[in-house]
ZADO-1210 file (C-alpha; in nm, 4 decimals, padded with zeros to 6 digits):
<atoms>
<atom x="07.6932" y="-06.9599" z="-01.4307" code="UNK" pos="1"/>
<atom x="07.5886" y="-07.0675" z="-01.7716" code="UNK" pos="2"/>
<atom x="07.2433" y="-07.0569" z="-01.9222" code="UNK" pos="3"/>
<atom x="07.1675" y="-07.4266" z="-01.8678" code="UNK" pos="4"/>
<atom x="07.2447" y="-07.4092" z="-01.5007" code="UNK" pos="5"/>
<atom x="07.0182" y="-07.1039" z="-01.4561" code="UNK" pos="6"/>
<atom x="06.7326" y="-07.2763" z="-01.6395" code="UNK" pos="7"/>
<atom x="06.7581" y="-07.5936" z="-01.4357" code="UNK" pos="8"/>
<atom x="06.7740" y="-07.3979" z="-01.1105" code="UNK" pos="9"/>
<atom x="06.4636" y="-07.1961" z="-01.2117" code="UNK" pos="10"/>
<atom x="06.2776" y="-07.5154" z="-01.3001" code="UNK" pos="11"/>
<atom x="06.3664" y="-07.6676" z="-00.9652" code="UNK" pos="12"/>
<atom x="06.2339" y="-07.3636" z="-00.7767" code="UNK" pos="13"/>
<atom x="05.9124" y="-07.3729" z="-00.9759" code="UNK" pos="14"/>
<atom x="05.8626" y="-07.7413" z="-00.9002" code="UNK" pos="15"/>
<atom x="05.9022" y="-07.6736" z="-00.5266" code="UNK" pos="16"/>
<atom x="05.6437" y="-07.3892" z="-00.5483" code="UNK" pos="17"/>
<atom x="05.3946" y="-07.6232" z="-00.7176" code="UNK" pos="18"/>
<atom x="05.4503" y="-07.8901" z="-00.4497" code="UNK" pos="19"/>
<atom x="05.3959" y="-07.6311" z="-00.1752" code="UNK" pos="20"/>
<atom x="05.0803" y="-07.5083" z="-00.3427" code="UNK" pos="21"/>
<atom x="04.9332" y="-07.8552" z="-00.3782" code="UNK" pos="22"/>
<atom x="05.0002" y="-07.9272" z="-00.0113" code="UNK" pos="23"/>
<atom x="04.8310" y="-07.5986" z="00.0940" code="UNK" pos="24"/>
<atom x="04.4909" y="-07.6216" z="00.2698" code="UNK" pos="25"/>
<atom x="04.2490" y="-07.4260" z="00.0515" code="UNK" pos="26"/>
<atom x="03.9882" y="-07.4111" z="00.3322" code="UNK" pos="27"/>
<atom x="04.2190" y="-07.2401" z="00.5782" code="UNK" pos="28"/>
<atom x="03.9930" y="-06.9305" z="00.5956" code="UNK" pos="29"/>
<atom x="03.6833" y="-07.1330" z="00.6871" code="UNK" pos="30"/>
<atom x="03.6677" y="-06.9750" z="01.0306" code="UNK" pos="31"/>
<atom x="03.6294" y="-06.6254" z="00.8862" code="UNK" pos="32"/>
<atom x="03.2649" y="-06.5164" z="00.9201" code="UNK" pos="33"/>
<atom x="03.0716" y="-06.4894" z="00.5956" code="UNK" pos="34"/>
<atom x="03.2753" y="-06.7495" z="00.4082" code="UNK" pos="35"/>
<atom x="03.1122" y="-07.0742" z="00.3127" code="UNK" pos="36"/>
<atom x="03.2847" y="-07.3480" z="00.1260" code="UNK" pos="37"/>
<atom x="03.1780" y="-07.6512" z="-00.0650" code="UNK" pos="38"/>
<atom x="03.3822" y="-07.8788" z="00.1563" code="UNK" pos="39"/>
<atom x="03.1736" y="-07.7941" z="00.4663" code="UNK" pos="40"/>
<atom x="02.8065" y="-07.7837" z="00.3593" code="UNK" pos="41"/>
<atom x="02.5319" y="-07.6122" z="00.5669" code="UNK" pos="42"/>
<atom x="02.3509" y="-07.8212" z="00.8203" code="UNK" pos="43"/>
<atom x="02.0181" y="-07.9837" z="00.7232" code="UNK" pos="44"/>
<atom x="01.8082" y="-07.7028" z="00.8748" code="UNK" pos="45"/>
<atom x="01.9274" y="-07.4619" z="00.6033" code="UNK" pos="46"/>
<atom x="01.6239" y="-07.5557" z="00.3932" code="UNK" pos="47"/>
<atom x="01.3975" y="-07.4774" z="00.6879" code="UNK" pos="48"/>
<atom x="01.5760" y="-07.1456" z="00.7407" code="UNK" pos="49"/>
<atom x="01.5379" y="-07.0500" z="00.3739" code="UNK" pos="50"/>
<atom x="01.1716" y="-07.1559" z="00.3791" code="UNK" pos="51"/>
<atom x="01.1118" y="-06.9354" z="00.6861" code="UNK" pos="52"/>
<atom x="01.2782" y="-06.6403" z="00.5139" code="UNK" pos="53"/>
<atom x="01.0673" y="-06.7016" z="00.2042" code="UNK" pos="54"/>
<atom x="00.7478" y="-06.7164" z="00.4110" code="UNK" pos="55"/>
<atom x="00.8462" y="-06.3927" z="00.5859" code="UNK" pos="56"/>
<atom x="00.9062" y="-06.2178" z="00.2527" code="UNK" pos="57"/>
<atom x="00.5736" y="-06.3481" z="00.1167" code="UNK" pos="58"/>
<atom x="00.3974" y="-06.2138" z="00.4263" code="UNK" pos="59"/>
<atom x="00.5648" y="-05.8718" z="00.3856" code="UNK" pos="60"/>
<atom x="00.4678" y="-05.8676" z="00.0173" code="UNK" pos="61"/>
<atom x="00.1055" y="-05.9553" z="00.0881" code="UNK" pos="62"/>
<atom x="00.0802" y="-05.6878" z="00.3587" code="UNK" pos="63"/>
<atom x="00.2367" y="-05.4274" z="00.1303" code="UNK" pos="64"/>
<atom x="00.0037" y="-05.5264" z="-00.1536" code="UNK" pos="65"/>
<atom x="-00.3016" y="-05.5018" z="00.0744" code="UNK" pos="66"/>
<atom x="-00.1861" y="-05.1647" z="00.2058" code="UNK" pos="67"/>
<atom x="-00.1400" y="-05.0330" z="-00.1491" code="UNK" pos="68"/>
<atom x="-00.4821" y="-05.1656" z="-00.2514" code="UNK" pos="69"/>
<atom x="-00.6400" y="-04.9873" z="00.0475" code="UNK" pos="70"/>
<atom x="-00.4552" y="-04.6680" z="-00.0483" code="UNK" pos="71"/>
<atom x="-00.5911" y="-04.6890" z="-00.4057" code="UNK" pos="72"/>
<atom x="-00.9471" y="-04.7381" z="-00.2821" code="UNK" pos="73"/>
<atom x="-00.9172" y="-04.4563" z="-00.0275" code="UNK" pos="74"/>
<atom x="-00.7700" y="-04.2106" z="-00.2801" code="UNK" pos="75"/>
<atom x="-01.0387" y="-04.3002" z="-00.5386" code="UNK" pos="76"/>
<atom x="-01.3076" y="-04.2357" z="-00.2766" code="UNK" pos="77"/>
<atom x="-01.1481" y="-03.9030" z="-00.1786" code="UNK" pos="78"/>
<atom x="-01.1230" y="-03.8027" z="-00.5459" code="UNK" pos="79"/>
<atom x="-01.4929" y="-03.8774" z="-00.6008" code="UNK" pos="80"/>
<atom x="-01.5864" y="-03.6742" z="-00.2926" code="UNK" pos="81"/>
<atom x="-01.3681" y="-03.3883" z="-00.4152" code="UNK" pos="82"/>
<atom x="-01.5303" y="-03.3942" z="-00.7586" code="UNK" pos="83"/>
<atom x="-01.8786" y="-03.3995" z="-00.6075" code="UNK" pos="84"/>
<atom x="-01.8077" y="-03.1106" z="-00.3721" code="UNK" pos="85"/>
<atom x="-01.5600" y="-02.9147" z="-00.5864" code="UNK" pos="86"/>
<atom x="-01.8041" y="-02.6347" z="-00.6551" code="UNK" pos="87"/>
<atom x="-01.9320" y="-02.6148" z="-00.2961" code="UNK" pos="88"/>
<atom x="-01.7459" y="-02.2919" z="-00.2169" code="UNK" pos="89"/>
<atom x="-01.8689" y="-02.1217" z="-00.5343" code="UNK" pos="90"/>
<atom x="-02.2251" y="-02.2433" z="-00.4780" code="UNK" pos="91"/>
<atom x="-02.2177" y="-02.1170" z="-00.1188" code="UNK" pos="92"/>
<atom x="-02.1126" y="-01.7697" z="-00.2344" code="UNK" pos="93"/>
<atom x="-02.3775" y="-01.7693" z="-00.5090" code="UNK" pos="94"/>
<atom x="-02.6501" y="-01.8540" z="-00.2577" code="UNK" pos="95"/>
<atom x="-02.6113" y="-01.5020" z="-00.1166" code="UNK" pos="96"/>
<atom x="-02.6802" y="-01.3623" z="-00.4636" code="UNK" pos="97"/>
<atom x="-02.9820" y="-01.5926" z="-00.4925" code="UNK" pos="98"/>
<atom x="-03.1114" y="-01.4593" z="-00.1601" code="UNK" pos="99"/>
<atom x="-03.0733" y="-01.1033" z="-00.2911" code="UNK" pos="100"/>
<atom x="-03.2532" y="-01.2029" z="-00.6122" code="UNK" pos="101"/>
<atom x="-03.5477" y="-01.3411" z="-00.4151" code="UNK" pos="102"/>
<atom x="-03.5670" y="-01.0227" z="-00.2069" code="UNK" pos="103"/>
<atom x="-03.5579" y="-00.8169" z="-00.5290" code="UNK" pos="104"/>
<atom x="-03.8353" y="-01.0336" z="-00.6768" code="UNK" pos="105"/>
<atom x="-04.0561" y="-00.9721" z="-00.3725" code="UNK" pos="106"/>
<atom x="-03.9847" y="-00.5996" z="-00.3920" code="UNK" pos="107"/>
<atom x="-04.0636" y="-00.6088" z="-00.7658" code="UNK" pos="108"/>
<atom x="-04.4113" y="-00.7452" z="-00.6914" code="UNK" pos="109"/>
<atom x="-04.4834" y="-00.4826" z="-00.4219" code="UNK" pos="110"/>
<atom x="-04.3425" y="-00.1713" z="-00.5851" code="UNK" pos="111"/>
<atom x="-04.4385" y="00.0183" z="-00.8985" code="UNK" pos="112"/>
<atom x="-04.1409" y="00.2558" z="-00.8847" code="UNK" pos="113"/>
<atom x="-03.9400" y="00.1706" z="-01.1966" code="UNK" pos="114"/>
<atom x="-03.6280" y="00.3566" z="-01.0804" code="UNK" pos="115"/>
<atom x="-03.6232" y="00.1653" z="-00.7525" code="UNK" pos="116"/>
<atom x="-03.6721" y="-00.1675" z="-00.9335" code="UNK" pos="117"/>
<atom x="-03.3876" y="-00.0906" z="-01.1748" code="UNK" pos="118"/>
<atom x="-03.1606" y="00.0046" z="-00.8876" code="UNK" pos="119"/>
<atom x="-03.2383" y="-00.3194" z="-00.6997" code="UNK" pos="120"/>
<atom x="-03.1769" y="-00.5342" z="-01.0056" code="UNK" pos="121"/>
<atom x="-02.8533" y="-00.3498" z="-01.0780" code="UNK" pos="122"/>
<atom x="-02.7354" y="-00.4150" z="-00.7192" code="UNK" pos="123"/>
<atom x="-02.8052" y="-00.7884" z="-00.7605" code="UNK" pos="124"/>
<atom x="-02.6150" y="-00.7994" z="-01.0913" code="UNK" pos="125"/>
<atom x="-02.3211" y="-00.6109" z="-00.9420" code="UNK" pos="126"/>
<atom x="-02.3085" y="-00.8515" z="-00.6465" code="UNK" pos="127"/>
<atom x="-02.3148" y="-01.1480" z="-00.8853" code="UNK" pos="128"/>
<atom x="-02.0282" y="-01.0018" z="-01.0903" code="UNK" pos="129"/>
<atom x="-01.8187" y="-00.9221" z="-00.7831" code="UNK" pos="130"/>
<atom x="-01.8802" y="-01.2687" z="-00.6354" code="UNK" pos="131"/>
<atom x="-01.7668" y="-01.4382" z="-00.9561" code="UNK" pos="132"/>
<atom x="-01.4639" y="-01.2071" z="-00.9834" code="UNK" pos="133"/>
<atom x="-01.3626" y="-01.2968" z="-00.6278" code="UNK" pos="134"/>
<atom x="-01.3605" y="-01.6626" z="-00.7390" code="UNK" pos="135"/>
<atom x="-01.1301" y="-01.5835" z="-01.0331" code="UNK" pos="136"/>
<atom x="-01.3883" y="-01.5424" z="-01.3121" code="UNK" pos="137"/>
<atom x="-01.3000" y="-01.2597" z="-01.5486" code="UNK" pos="138"/>
<atom x="-01.4941" y="-01.1527" z="-01.8604" code="UNK" pos="139"/>
<atom x="-01.3150" y="-01.1394" z="-02.1971" code="UNK" pos="140"/>
<atom x="-01.2980" y="-00.8056" z="-02.3752" code="UNK" pos="141"/>
<atom x="-01.3713" y="-00.8855" z="-02.7398" code="UNK" pos="142"/>
<atom x="-01.5383" y="-00.5905" z="-02.9112" code="UNK" pos="143"/>
<atom x="-01.3046" y="-00.4020" z="-03.1487" code="UNK" pos="144"/>
<atom x="-01.0270" y="-00.6571" z="-03.0912" code="UNK" pos="145"/>
<atom x="-00.8750" y="-00.8732" z="-03.3645" code="UNK" pos="146"/>
<atom x="-01.0636" y="-01.1964" z="-03.4303" code="UNK" pos="147"/>
<atom x="-00.8707" y="-01.4846" z="-03.2703" code="UNK" pos="148"/>
<atom x="-00.9814" y="-01.8458" z="-03.3251" code="UNK" pos="149"/>
<atom x="-00.8193" y="-01.9398" z="-02.9932" code="UNK" pos="150"/>
<atom x="-01.0628" y="-01.7140" z="-02.8024" code="UNK" pos="151"/>
<atom x="-01.3565" y="-01.6386" z="-03.0319" code="UNK" pos="152"/>
<atom x="-01.6247" y="-01.8392" z="-03.2060" code="UNK" pos="153"/>
<atom x="-01.7532" y="-01.6553" z="-03.5134" code="UNK" pos="154"/>
<atom x="-02.1308" y="-01.6719" z="-03.5445" code="UNK" pos="155"/>
<atom x="-02.1480" y="-01.4656" z="-03.8597" code="UNK" pos="156"/>
<atom x="-01.9624" y="-01.2125" z="-04.0717" code="UNK" pos="157"/>
<atom x="-02.1022" y="-00.8763" z="-04.1697" code="UNK" pos="158"/>
<atom x="-01.9586" y="-00.5974" z="-04.3836" code="UNK" pos="159"/>
<atom x="-01.7321" y="-00.3864" z="-04.1623" code="UNK" pos="160"/>
<atom x="-01.8833" y="-00.0446" z="-04.0834" code="UNK" pos="161"/>
<atom x="-01.5376" y="00.1085" z="-04.1335" code="UNK" pos="162"/>
<atom x="-01.2265" y="-00.0286" z="-04.3050" code="UNK" pos="163"/>
<atom x="-01.0482" y="-00.0245" z="-03.9684" code="UNK" pos="164"/>
<atom x="-01.2932" y="-00.2883" z="-03.8329" code="UNK" pos="165"/>
<atom x="-01.2239" y="-00.5422" z="-04.1098" code="UNK" pos="166"/>
<atom x="-01.1113" y="-00.8686" z="-03.9472" code="UNK" pos="167"/>
<atom x="-01.2107" y="-00.7416" z="-03.6030" code="UNK" pos="168"/>
<atom x="-01.4936" y="-00.8283" z="-03.3661" code="UNK" pos="169"/>
<atom x="-01.7859" y="-00.5947" z="-03.4370" code="UNK" pos="170"/>
<atom x="-02.0419" y="-00.7353" z="-03.1905" code="UNK" pos="171"/>
<atom x="-02.0551" y="-00.9897" z="-02.9101" code="UNK" pos="172"/>
<atom x="-02.3477" y="-01.2338" z="-02.8969" code="UNK" pos="173"/>
<atom x="-02.2204" y="-01.4194" z="-02.5901" code="UNK" pos="174"/>
<atom x="-01.9381" y="-01.3090" z="-02.3629" code="UNK" pos="175"/>
<atom x="-01.6277" y="-01.5241" z="-02.3170" code="UNK" pos="176"/>
<atom x="-01.4826" y="-01.5874" z="-01.9701" code="UNK" pos="177"/>
<atom x="-01.1530" y="-01.6754" z="-01.8050" code="UNK" pos="178"/>
<atom x="-01.1137" y="-01.8623" z="-01.4786" code="UNK" pos="179"/>
<atom x="-00.7816" y="-01.7738" z="-01.3191" code="UNK" pos="180"/>
<atom x="-00.6486" y="-01.6644" z="-01.6615" code="UNK" pos="181"/>
<atom x="-00.7536" y="-01.9921" z="-01.8254" code="UNK" pos="182"/>
<atom x="-01.0170" y="-01.9717" z="-02.0973" code="UNK" pos="183"/>
<atom x="-01.3337" y="-02.1489" z="-01.9842" code="UNK" pos="184"/>
<atom x="-01.5804" y="-02.0214" z="-02.2457" code="UNK" pos="185"/>
<atom x="-01.5258" y="-01.8908" z="-02.5974" code="UNK" pos="186"/>
<atom x="-01.6882" y="-01.5618" z="-02.6908" code="UNK" pos="187"/>
<atom x="-01.9507" y="-01.5910" z="-02.9659" code="UNK" pos="188"/>
<atom x="-01.8916" y="-01.2922" z="-03.1871" code="UNK" pos="189"/>
<atom x="-01.9850" y="-01.1175" z="-03.5102" code="UNK" pos="190"/>
<atom x="-01.6822" y="-01.0413" z="-03.7289" code="UNK" pos="191"/>
<atom x="-01.6452" y="-00.7576" z="-03.9799" code="UNK" pos="192"/>
<atom x="-01.5178" y="-00.8464" z="-04.3253" code="UNK" pos="193"/>
</atoms>
């Protein structure tokens, strides 16, 4: 077969394929669920169906929004209550120390024994310290340590009594404290220079 014959035969086959394609029904899969075609539009109630779906989604949105708004209000109220009563446990434990202080005050008025008065006051102070330590309060050790601006507040500088105390804390005017290893009050100190 020569080249012309092959070309004409190929063209003829292609023409038959095009005819077959144009005669093909492009909506033949219309019965398959999930397929919609332009040639068979939805019935008139499609708008009503879409409107119902839209109304349902709006209702869900409004309910969710209201639920979230209630959650915000409830959590804000709980937060305020927590802030107002946050120190309740500490206050309750300190009330015992206050009771001991009042008993010591009464004893102070009745007794003239200085040794007994000192002992009573020392017991109250020890109970106060132990109560605060049980809540996580720990005093800062500053004297003879290096001056640190992260922990100390220098009130004044004095000449160091010895050269070894230069740049160190010589005296403590007010103790610093930690609460669960977090600094809650700077120590006010006197620094040697």
